[in-house]
N, C-alpha and C positions, 0 to 999 in steps of 0.2 A: 504494500500500500504506500504509494509515493505521496508524501505530505507536501503541501505548498510551503509551509514554514517549518523550520527546525529550531527548537529551543537550544540556544548555543551557550548560554551562560547567564550570570546574574551580576548586576552592579552591586558590589559589596562595600564600596567606599568611594570617597573622593580622593584626589591626589593634587596637592598644591592649591593655589587660590584662583587659578584661571579657568576653572570649569572642567578639568580633566577628571575622568571617572576610572575606577579600578574594577575590572571585570574578572570574575572567577569563570574560567572557560570550562565548559562541559564537553567540548568536542575533543578531537585527537590531541590538539596542542594549541597554545596561544598563537604560534606562528601561522597555523592554518587559518585561524579566525582573523588574523591581522590582514589577510589578503582581501577581505571584503570591503567594498566601498560604501555599502549601506547596511544598516541594521534596522530591525523593527522593534519598537518599544511600545507596548500597549496598543498594538495594531497600526501604529503610525510609522511611516518610513522616515529614517533619520540618516542624513549623510555623515559619513565618517570623514573628518578633516585630517586626522592623523592617528596612528596607532603604533604602539611599540611594546615589546615584550619586556616584562620585569619578573624574573623568576618564573613562576607558573601562572602569572596573571597577565592581563593585557591592560595597558594604560591608554585611554582613548579620549580624543577631543571630538565632540559631536557638534554638528551645526545647531545653532540656537542655544547652546549651553555655554554661556560666556563667563560665568563666575561661580564661586563656591556655593552660593545659595541655589542656583539652578542645578548644579551637580548633586547637591544634597537631596534635592527633591526627587532624584532618580534612584536613590539608594534602595536596595532590595527589589528592584524591578528586574524582570526577566528580559533578556535580549535574545531576539530570534534573527535568523538569516533566511533569505528566500532560497528554497531548495534549488531553483533554477540558476542561482548564482554559484552554487557549489560545483567545483570542478573535481570530480572524483574519478579514479581510474575506471576503465570499462568494467562493468559488473559491480562497482563499488556501491555502498549504501551506508546509512547511519543506523546505529543500533536501534534508535527510537522508532525507525520505520519498520522494524521487525516485530516489535511487541504487538501481540494480538493476532499474528499470522497463524494460519493452520499449518500443522506439521504432519506430513505424510511419510509413510515408509516407501521403499522403492517399488512396491507393488501397488501403491496408490491408496493404501488403507490409512485412515486417519489415526494418528497417534495422540494428538491433542492440540492445544493452543500454546504458543510461546508466551509465557507469563513474565519472565524476568531474564535479564542477562547480567551475569556477574563477571567482572574482570578478574582473572587469576594470573599468576606469574607465567604459566605455560600457555594458556589460551582462554578466550572467553568461554563461559559455561552457560548454556541455555537451559532454563528450567521450563519444561513442557508439562502442562497439566491436561490429562485425559482421564482415563479410568483410574490412573494413579499418576504420581509425580515422577518424571524421568529427567535426569540430568544428562545433557548431551554436550560433549566438548565441541566447540566451534572450530573444527579442523577438517580439512578435505576428506579425511578417512570416514568421517561421520556426516558432515553436511555436504550433500551432493549437489544441491541446486537451491538457489534463492530466486523466487519469481515474485518480484515486487508488484508488478502489474496485476497479478491474480491473487496476491496475498497468500502465497504458499511456499513452504520450505520442504524439500525432500531430504530425508535423513536415512542413513543406514545404521541400523541398531545391531548390537551384538548381544548374545545371550547374557542375561544378567543385568541388562540396563533397565 
């Protein structure tokens, strides 16, 4: 299920006195989010004037946010990006686009629905709920196909999963 907007982070604080905001990035990295020229805040498009990485955060100047008071008013708001602006590799997707998708085995039998994705050191772990809860490592040996348009994931299970 391809979403029009992707929640990309949250404004957690201000930075300096000239209206810069500090964004906690929820995507792959602050560097990835730095490449966008527009964000969406409360459904409104906001032009990015400048963005720079500071540790695991992004420091951003936004059009119309000229001082500390304007920046403070945005604290704790969610920042989204337009999915159409994202340049992902062929077949790439955001984890949030997978939540709620049907998971099928290789024969087309429904296993359940993807409820949660947890990042682990070795690979993301998909929690699928059907008749029972199944944990599936998100690696090519188990995840055979992701079909965003039809909202389906094809997985290969082994005995004991």
